[in-house]
C-alpha positions as CSV (number, residue, x, y, z in Angstrom):
1,M,108.1,85.1,102.4
2,I,104.5,86.2,102.2
3,D,102.5,83.9,100.0
4,K,103.0,80.4,101.4
5,S,100.3,77.7,101.8
6,Q,97.8,78.0,104.5
7,K,99.2,74.7,105.8
8,H,102.1,76.8,107.2
9,H,99.5,78.4,109.5
10,L,98.8,75.0,111.1
11,L,102.6,74.3,111.5
12,F,103.2,77.6,113.3
13,T,100.0,77.3,115.3
14,N,101.4,74.0,116.7
15,I,104.7,75.7,117.5
16,V,103.1,78.6,119.3
17,S,100.7,76.3,121.2
18,L,103.7,74.4,122.6
19,Q,105.3,77.7,123.7
20,K,102.0,78.7,125.4
21,M,101.6,75.4,127.3
22,H,105.0,76.0,128.9
23,S,103.8,79.1,130.7
24,S,100.3,78.0,131.6
25,L,99.3,75.8,134.6
26,T,96.4,73.4,134.8
27,T,93.9,75.9,136.0
28,T,90.6,76.7,134.2
29,L,91.5,79.1,131.4
30,L,89.8,82.5,131.2
31,S,90.3,84.0,127.7
32,L,90.9,87.7,128.1
33,F,92.2,90.4,125.8
34,F,93.7,93.6,126.9
35,I,93.8,96.7,124.7
36,L,97.2,98.3,124.7
37,C,97.9,101.6,123.0
38,F,101.5,102.0,124.2
39,N,101.5,105.7,124.8
40,G,104.7,106.7,126.6
41,P,103.3,106.5,130.1
42,T,104.1,107.9,133.5
43,M,103.6,104.8,135.7
44,V,103.2,104.7,139.4
45,H,105.2,101.5,140.0
46,S,108.8,100.5,140.6
47,Q,109.1,98.7,137.3
48,D,111.1,100.6,134.6
49,T,109.0,102.6,132.2
50,F,109.6,103.1,128.5
51,N,109.6,106.1,126.2
52,L,110.5,106.2,122.6
53,P,114.1,107.1,122.0
54,F,113.3,110.6,120.7
55,P,110.4,113.0,121.4
56,L,107.6,113.1,118.9
57,P,107.9,115.7,116.2
58,K,105.3,118.4,115.7
59,W,103.0,116.8,113.2
60,P,101.8,118.8,110.2
61,P,98.4,120.5,110.7
62,G,95.2,118.5,110.0
63,E,91.9,117.6,111.5
64,G,91.8,115.4,114.5
65,F,94.9,113.2,114.1
66,A,97.3,113.4,117.0
67,S,95.3,116.1,118.7
68,G,95.1,114.3,122.0
69,I,91.3,113.7,121.7
70,I,89.2,111.9,119.1
71,D,85.6,113.0,118.8
72,L,83.4,110.1,117.8
73,G,80.3,112.3,117.6
74,G,78.9,112.6,121.1
75,L,81.7,110.7,122.7
76,Q,85.2,112.0,123.1
77,V,88.1,109.5,123.9
78,S,91.6,110.2,125.1
79,H,94.5,108.4,126.7
80,V,95.5,108.0,130.4
81,T,99.1,106.9,130.9
82,S,99.4,107.1,134.7
83,F,98.7,103.9,136.6
84,N,98.4,102.7,140.1
85,K,99.5,99.2,140.9
86,I,96.6,97.0,142.2
87,W,98.1,93.5,142.3
88,A,101.2,91.7,141.1
89,T,102.7,88.2,140.9
90,N,106.5,87.6,140.6
91,E,106.2,84.2,138.9
92,G,104.6,82.8,135.8
93,G,104.0,84.5,132.5
94,P,106.7,85.5,130.0
95,D,110.2,84.7,131.3
96,N,108.6,83.6,134.5
97,L,108.6,87.2,135.8
98,G,104.9,87.5,136.4
99,A,102.5,90.3,135.7
100,T,100.9,93.4,137.3
101,L,97.3,94.7,137.2
102,Y,96.8,98.4,137.2
103,D,94.1,101.1,137.6
104,P,94.3,104.4,135.7
105,I,94.8,107.5,137.7
106,A,94.9,111.3,136.9
107,I,91.9,111.0,134.7
108,P,91.1,114.3,133.0
109,Q,88.1,116.4,134.3
110,G,84.9,115.1,132.8
111,F,86.3,111.9,131.5
112,S,85.6,108.4,132.8
113,S,87.7,105.2,133.0
114,L,86.5,102.5,130.6
115,G,88.6,99.7,132.2
116,S,91.9,98.6,133.8
117,Y,95.3,97.5,132.5
118,V,97.5,94.5,132.7
119,Q,101.0,93.9,131.5
120,P,103.7,91.2,131.9
121,N,106.7,92.2,134.0
122,N,109.3,91.1,131.4
123,I,109.1,94.3,129.4
124,P,109.2,98.0,130.5
125,L,105.8,99.5,131.3
126,F,104.4,101.2,128.2
127,G,100.7,101.4,127.9
128,H,97.5,103.4,128.1
129,I,93.9,103.1,129.0
130,I,91.3,104.8,126.8
131,V,89.0,107.2,128.8
132,G,85.7,108.6,127.5
133,K,83.7,111.8,127.9
134,D,80.0,112.2,127.1
135,V,79.5,115.3,125.0
136,S,76.2,114.3,123.5
137,N,74.1,116.8,125.5
138,D,71.3,114.2,125.5
139,P,70.3,113.2,129.0
140,S,67.8,110.7,127.7
141,K,70.4,108.8,125.8
142,P,73.9,109.6,127.0
143,T,76.9,108.0,125.4
144,L,78.2,106.7,128.7
145,K,76.5,105.0,131.7
146,S,77.6,103.3,134.9
147,P,77.3,99.5,135.0
148,I,74.4,98.1,137.0
149,D,76.5,95.3,138.6
150,Y,79.7,93.3,138.3
151,T,80.5,89.6,137.8
152,L,83.7,88.1,139.2
153,L,85.6,86.5,136.4
154,W,89.0,85.6,137.9
155,S,90.9,85.8,141.2
156,S,94.4,84.8,142.3
157,E,93.2,83.2,145.6
158,S,94.0,79.7,144.4
159,L,97.4,80.5,142.9
160,D,100.3,78.9,144.8
161,I,103.0,81.3,143.5
162,K,104.8,84.4,144.7
163,K,102.2,87.2,144.7
164,D,101.6,90.6,146.2
165,G,98.3,90.0,148.0
166,E,95.3,88.9,145.9
167,G,94.0,90.2,142.6
168,Y,90.5,90.1,141.2
169,I,89.1,90.8,137.7
170,W,85.5,91.9,137.3
171,L,83.2,92.1,134.3
172,P,80.9,95.2,134.4
173,I,77.3,94.4,133.7
174,A,76.1,97.1,131.3
175,P,72.6,98.6,131.3
176,E,70.4,97.8,128.3
177,G,71.6,99.5,125.2
178,Y,75.2,99.8,126.5
179,K,78.3,97.6,126.5
180,A,81.3,97.2,128.7
181,V,84.6,97.8,126.8
182,G,87.0,96.9,129.6
183,Y,87.4,94.8,132.7
184,V,88.0,96.2,136.2
185,V,90.7,95.0,138.5
186,S,90.7,95.2,142.3
187,G,92.7,94.0,145.3
188,S,89.6,92.9,147.2
189,S,86.8,90.4,146.8
190,T,84.3,93.2,147.4
191,K,82.6,94.4,144.2
192,P,84.1,97.7,142.9
193,P,81.9,100.8,143.1
194,L,79.5,101.2,140.2
195,D,81.0,104.6,139.3
196,K,84.5,103.2,138.9
197,V,84.0,102.7,135.2
198,S,81.6,103.6,132.4
199,C,79.9,101.5,129.8
200,V,79.5,102.8,126.3
201,R,76.4,103.2,124.2
202,A,76.2,100.2,121.9
203,D,76.3,102.1,118.6
204,F,79.8,103.3,119.5
205,T,81.1,99.7,119.9
206,D,82.0,96.7,117.8
207,T,82.0,93.0,118.8
208,I,85.4,91.3,118.9
209,D,85.7,88.1,116.9
210,R,87.8,85.9,119.1
211,T,88.3,83.3,116.4
212,S,90.1,85.8,114.2
213,V,92.7,86.6,116.9
214,V,95.3,83.9,116.1
215,L,98.6,85.7,115.9
216,E,101.3,85.5,118.5
217,N,102.1,88.7,120.3
218,E,105.1,89.7,122.5
219,N,102.7,90.8,125.2
220,D,100.5,87.7,125.3
221,L,100.2,86.6,128.9
222,Y,99.6,83.1,130.1
223,L,99.5,83.2,133.9
224,N,98.0,80.4,135.9
225,G,94.5,80.5,134.5
226,L,94.7,84.2,133.3
227,N,95.2,84.4,129.6
228,S,95.5,87.9,128.2
229,Y,96.0,88.7,124.5
230,H,97.0,91.9,122.8
231,S,94.2,93.8,121.3
232,V,93.2,97.6,121.1
233,G,91.9,99.3,124.3
234,G,91.1,97.9,127.9
235,F,90.2,94.3,128.9
236,V,88.0,92.5,126.5
237,V,86.8,88.9,126.6
238,G,86.8,86.4,123.7
239,N,83.2,85.2,124.1
240,G,81.9,88.5,123.1
241,S,80.7,89.7,126.6
242,V,82.9,92.8,126.2
243,A,83.1,95.0,123.2
244,T,85.6,97.3,121.7
245,L,85.3,101.0,120.8
246,K,84.5,102.0,117.2
247,G,86.5,104.9,115.9
248,S,85.9,107.8,113.5
249,L,87.7,108.0,110.1
250,V,86.7,111.5,109.6
251,N,88.1,113.0,112.8
252,S,91.1,110.8,113.4
253,M,93.0,109.6,110.4
254,P,96.2,111.3,109.2
255,N,96.2,113.4,106.0
256,L,98.8,113.0,103.3
257,D,101.3,115.4,104.8
258,Q,100.9,113.7,108.2
259,I,101.5,110.3,106.5
260,K,104.7,111.5,105.0
261,A,105.8,112.8,108.4
262,L,104.9,109.4,110.0
263,I,107.0,107.6,107.4
264,Q,110.0,109.7,107.9
265,T,109.7,109.3,111.7
266,Y,109.0,105.6,112.0
267,S,110.1,103.9,108.7
268,P,112.0,100.8,109.8
269,V,115.6,100.0,108.8
270,I,116.1,96.4,107.5
271,Y,119.3,94.5,108.0
272,F,120.0,91.6,105.7
273,H,122.1,88.6,106.6
274,P,125.9,88.9,105.6
275,D,125.5,85.9,103.3
276,E,122.3,87.1,101.6
277,Q,122.5,86.7,97.9
278,Y,118.9,87.6,97.0
279,L,118.3,91.2,97.8
280,P,115.2,93.4,97.1
281,S,114.6,95.7,94.2
282,S,112.0,98.2,93.1
283,V,109.2,96.7,91.1
284,D,110.1,99.0,88.1
285,W,113.7,97.7,88.2
286,F,112.4,94.1,88.0
287,F,110.2,95.0,85.0
288,Q,112.9,97.1,83.2
289,N,115.4,94.3,83.5
290,G,113.5,91.7,81.6
291,A,110.6,90.3,83.8
292,L,108.2,88.3,81.6
293,L,104.5,87.9,81.7
294,Y,103.2,84.4,80.8
295,H,99.7,83.4,79.7
296,K,98.4,79.8,80.1
297,G,98.1,78.1,76.7
298,D,100.6,80.5,75.1
299,E,103.7,79.8,77.2
300,S,106.0,79.9,74.2
301,K,105.4,83.6,73.7
302,P,105.9,85.5,76.9
303,N,105.7,89.3,76.9
304,R,108.1,91.7,78.4
305,V,106.4,93.6,81.3
306,D,106.0,97.3,80.6
307,T,107.3,100.0,83.0
308,N,105.0,100.2,86.0
309,G,103.2,97.1,84.8
310,L,101.0,98.9,82.4
311,N,100.4,95.7,80.3
312,L,99.6,93.5,83.3
313,P,96.0,92.2,83.6
314,Q,94.0,94.1,86.2
315,G,91.8,92.8,88.9
316,G,90.3,89.4,88.5
317,S,91.5,86.6,90.7
318,N,94.5,84.2,91.0
319,D,93.2,81.7,88.5
320,D,96.6,80.4,87.3
321,T,96.1,81.9,83.9
322,Y,98.9,84.5,84.3
323,W,102.2,84.5,86.0
324,L,105.5,86.4,86.0
325,D,109.0,85.0,85.6
326,L,112.6,86.0,85.3
327,P,114.3,86.8,81.9
328,L,115.1,83.8,79.7
329,D,118.7,84.8,79.2
330,G,120.9,83.0,81.7
331,S,123.2,85.9,82.7
332,S,120.2,88.3,82.9
333,K,118.3,85.8,85.0
334,D,121.1,85.4,87.5
335,R,121.6,89.2,87.7
336,V,117.9,89.9,88.3
337,K,117.7,87.1,90.9
338,K,120.1,89.1,93.1
339,G,118.0,92.2,93.1
340,D,119.4,95.8,93.4
341,L,119.7,97.2,96.9
342,Q,120.7,100.6,95.6
343,D,117.6,100.9,93.4
344,T,115.1,99.4,95.8
345,C,112.2,101.2,97.5
346,A,109.5,100.3,100.0
347,Y,105.8,100.5,99.2
348,F,103.5,101.9,101.9
349,H,99.8,101.1,102.4
350,V,98.0,103.2,105.0
351,K,94.7,102.1,106.5
352,P,92.5,102.6,109.5
353,V,92.3,100.0,112.4
354,S,89.6,99.8,115.0
355,G,87.5,102.2,113.0
356,G,90.1,104.9,113.2
357,L,91.5,104.7,116.7
358,F,94.7,103.5,115.1
359,T,96.5,103.8,111.8
360,D,98.3,100.8,110.3
361,I,101.2,101.6,107.9
362,V,102.0,98.5,106.0
363,I,105.4,98.5,104.4
364,W,105.9,96.1,101.5
365,V,109.3,95.1,100.1
366,F,109.7,93.2,96.9
367,Y,112.4,90.5,96.2
368,P,112.8,89.1,92.7
369,F,113.9,85.8,94.1
370,N,113.6,83.7,97.2
371,G,116.6,81.4,98.0
372,G,116.7,77.8,98.9
373,S,116.1,76.5,102.4
374,R,118.6,75.2,104.9
375,A,118.1,72.7,107.7
376,K,119.7,72.2,111.0
377,V,120.1,68.5,112.1
378,K,121.7,68.5,115.5
379,F,125.2,69.9,114.9
380,L,125.0,70.0,111.1
381,T,123.6,72.7,108.8
382,L,122.5,71.3,105.5
383,S,121.6,73.0,102.2
384,L,118.3,71.7,100.9
385,G,119.4,72.5,97.3
386,K,116.5,74.0,95.3
387,L,113.9,73.2,97.9
388,G,112.3,76.5,99.0
389,E,113.4,78.5,95.9
390,H,110.8,80.5,94.1
391,V,110.5,83.6,91.9
392,G,109.0,86.7,93.4
393,D,108.8,87.3,97.1
394,W,106.7,90.0,98.8
395,E,107.4,90.7,102.5
396,H,106.0,93.3,104.9
397,V,106.1,94.8,108.3
398,T,103.3,96.9,109.8
399,L,103.5,100.0,112.0
400,R,100.5,100.5,114.3
401,I,100.2,104.1,115.4
402,S,97.9,105.7,117.9
403,N,95.7,108.3,116.2
404,I,95.2,110.1,119.5
405,N,98.8,111.3,119.7
406,G,100.6,109.8,116.7
407,E,102.9,107.6,118.7
408,L,104.2,104.2,117.6
409,N,102.2,101.5,119.4
410,S,103.8,98.2,118.0
411,V,105.2,96.6,114.9
412,F,104.0,93.4,113.2
413,F,106.7,91.2,111.8
414,S,105.5,88.9,109.0
415,Q,107.0,85.4,109.0
416,H,106.0,82.8,106.4
417,S,102.3,83.5,106.3
418,W,102.4,83.9,110.1
419,G,103.9,86.6,112.2
420,K,103.7,88.4,115.6
421,W,103.2,91.9,117.1
422,V,106.0,93.4,119.2
423,S,105.5,96.3,121.5
424,A,107.3,99.5,120.8
425,S,109.0,99.0,124.2
426,A,110.6,95.7,123.1
427,L,112.0,96.9,119.7
428,E,115.6,97.8,118.7
429,Y,115.9,101.2,117.2
430,H,118.4,102.4,114.6
431,T,118.3,106.2,114.6
432,G,115.6,108.3,116.1
433,N,112.4,106.3,116.4
434,K,113.1,104.0,113.5
435,P,112.7,100.3,114.4
436,V,115.2,97.7,113.3
437,V,114.0,94.7,111.3
438,Y,116.1,91.7,110.5
439,A,115.4,89.8,107.3
440,S,116.1,86.1,107.4
441,L,118.7,84.5,105.0
442,H,117.1,83.5,101.7
443,G,113.5,83.4,103.1
444,H,113.3,87.1,104.0
445,A,111.0,86.6,107.0
446,S,111.0,89.6,109.4
447,Y,112.3,89.4,113.0
448,P,112.8,92.0,115.7
449,K,116.1,90.5,116.9
450,P,119.1,88.7,115.3
451,G,119.7,85.0,115.8
452,S,118.5,81.7,114.5
453,I,114.9,80.3,114.5
454,L,114.1,76.7,113.8
455,L,110.9,76.0,111.9
456,G,109.2,72.6,111.9
457,S,108.7,69.9,114.5
458,G,111.6,67.5,113.9
459,G,112.7,67.5,117.5
460,P,115.3,69.4,119.6
461,D,118.0,71.1,117.4
462,I,116.2,70.0,114.2
463,G,114.4,72.3,111.9
464,I,114.4,74.6,108.9
465,R,116.7,77.5,109.6
466,D,115.7,81.2,109.6
467,D,118.9,83.0,110.3
468,T,119.2,86.7,110.8
469,A,122.3,88.9,111.5
470,K,123.4,92.5,111.1
471,S,125.6,93.4,108.2
472,D,126.5,96.3,105.9
473,K,123.6,95.3,103.6
474,V,120.9,97.6,105.0
475,M,117.8,99.3,103.7
476,D,116.1,102.4,105.2
477,T,112.5,101.9,104.1
478,G,111.9,105.7,104.4
479,V,114.4,106.4,101.6
480,R,112.5,106.5,98.2
481,A,109.3,105.6,100.0
482,V,106.3,105.2,97.8
483,V,102.7,105.5,99.1
484,I,100.7,103.1,96.9
485,A,97.4,103.1,98.7
486,A,95.4,105.0,101.3
487,E,91.8,104.2,100.5
488,Y,90.2,106.5,103.1
489,L,91.7,109.5,101.3
490,A,90.3,111.0,98.1
491,A,91.2,108.8,95.1
492,T,93.2,111.6,93.5
493,M,95.5,112.0,96.5
494,V,97.1,108.5,96.2
495,V,97.1,106.9,92.8
496,E,97.6,103.2,92.8
497,P,100.2,101.9,90.4
498,P,98.9,99.4,87.7
499,W,101.0,96.6,89.1
500,L,99.2,96.8,92.4
501,N,96.0,95.6,90.8
502,Y,97.7,92.7,89.2
503,E,96.4,89.9,91.5
504,R,97.9,86.9,89.8
505,K,101.2,85.2,90.5
506,W,104.5,87.0,90.7
507,G,106.3,83.7,89.9
508,P,105.7,80.4,88.3
509,K,104.7,77.3,90.1
510,I,107.8,75.2,90.6
511,D,107.4,71.4,91.1
512,Y,110.6,70.1,92.6
513,D,111.4,66.4,92.9
514,V,111.2,66.7,96.7
515,D,112.1,63.0,97.3
516,K,115.1,63.3,95.1
517,E,116.4,66.4,96.9
518,V,115.7,64.9,100.3
519,K,117.6,61.7,99.2
520,K,120.7,63.8,98.4
521,V,120.7,65.2,101.9
522,K,120.2,61.9,103.6
523,S,123.1,60.4,101.7
524,V,125.6,62.4,103.7
525,L,124.0,61.7,107.1
526,M,124.6,59.0,109.7
527,W,121.8,56.7,110.5
528,R,120.5,58.5,113.6
529,L,120.6,61.8,111.8
530,K,118.8,60.4,108.8
531,K,115.9,59.4,111.0
532,A,115.9,62.9,112.6
533,F,115.9,64.5,109.2
534,E,113.1,62.3,108.0
535,R,111.0,63.4,110.9
536,L,111.6,67.0,110.0
537,V,110.7,66.6,106.4
538,E,107.5,64.8,107.4
539,S,106.6,67.7,109.7
540,V,107.0,70.4,107.1
541,P,104.2,71.1,104.5
542,R,105.2,70.1,101.0
543,E,104.5,73.6,99.9
544,L,107.5,74.8,102.0
545,L,109.7,72.5,99.9
546,G,108.2,72.9,96.5
547,E,107.0,76.5,95.9
548,D,104.1,78.1,94.1
549,G,104.5,81.7,92.8
550,P,103.3,84.3,95.4
551,T,100.5,86.8,94.8
552,G,101.0,90.5,95.3
553,P,100.1,92.7,98.3
554,K,96.5,93.5,97.3
555,A,95.7,89.8,97.0
556,K,96.5,89.2,100.7
557,T,93.6,88.9,103.1
558,S,95.3,91.4,105.4
559,W,95.1,94.1,102.7
560,S,91.6,95.1,103.8
561,G,91.5,93.5,107.2
562,D,93.7,93.2,110.3
563,E,97.0,91.1,110.2
564,G,96.2,87.4,110.1
565,V,92.4,87.9,109.6
């Protein structure tokens, strides 16, 4: 579900922190980011490499999108996908399989490396390094310059693990007016040559806000003092000493025809749990089947919502003065709760990321109703009755696509006001290059793999269940796809539906008697299990048990920013 309390964020932060501690040793932590563009590489290494299941289509004609080079205005950038292994460890990191540091090779004539590459060994190699070329024709102020020195930031010398020689990570020291956008790796304690990489003129860069990067990523690496996090284009450091490139919306973003082609190529297929009762629907179906608009102070006279939400209040803020609800008639209410999978459609929001180096296609799915929660307490699975139920549920996944060649980079799976990025190399695919998404039972959180996830901190084998499984209840989000927003295009090209600018609640606030519902569950448990269940309830925010109505897509902070920001 999308619109849970921010307290959920703290809950999941604690869970992820415990996972990270498992793979880190007691060495001084160096916070690094590495920029991955996942570009179907040709790697010089024995580790398996990954390519998307099918070749990329020929994209419709346009400006600079998927042309192989993005012109930033005096600076051209492209991909290099051939790497030479510099150093590796066979222990630590994800799945205790270690990681490998790489240098780019086969750099095109006239281009310069901007940094090196690192990847855990638990997934196939699938990455790129951005390279740059100065086309400014301004010798007094070129867009690229060599560093003036290096600072050693990390080495493997003190690591008592299985490793392939020694590895070193260096920070390029940029000349005045320039910034480093990537780290350099080496297999020697001798400083790298100054012409090994280039620094970028400062006006082509942005500073990375380390505090905003909070989401778990499948490629996060915690390796004996070396912490690398997924970002967007070489090594970058959290304290701001390394910048990131700033793109160009004019020369890189897809036009409307290209957007449609991207949707048909990459639109995910969603599998719902075999026991799922509460399926999605289109927004119009929800309105046409009796959805009601309530106004505070006039609750006895709700209004039927017009087709496409024409009578919904526009703009404003979520001030609790308006909310939507199900029909009053009991049979109609029960029918609408279940949605209509045959009628449903997905809603697509297209936006630039990293200033235009990437495109995010955010895919929103609407559910009229979110079902009640279930808990696992040791060997028992318990229904929590009405706890967790609420009207209206907006869920999303996000496709991140390289604007240099139009290839799928990674997918963001939203999970209860949290979520994680998963590399294209670690996804399951349905047909062609369409990723598979598993929606959790009743809660509709998105996962890349089937199974059961336990939420909360009640102890081993105790938690709120998020169950996913494959079934014949399936939705291809590319069928009846609706592009609802692409702000970088002319306003006349994509017209936003009225309901998108309704930023109030899509369901009423429901105040459950949490203690009463919890008491019902405890009444069927033995003493030891009662104590375990009490610990679980205490660890879960009350908002997870008694729900407020969610807001729509445009009210989310990620609408205009990055996921989780």
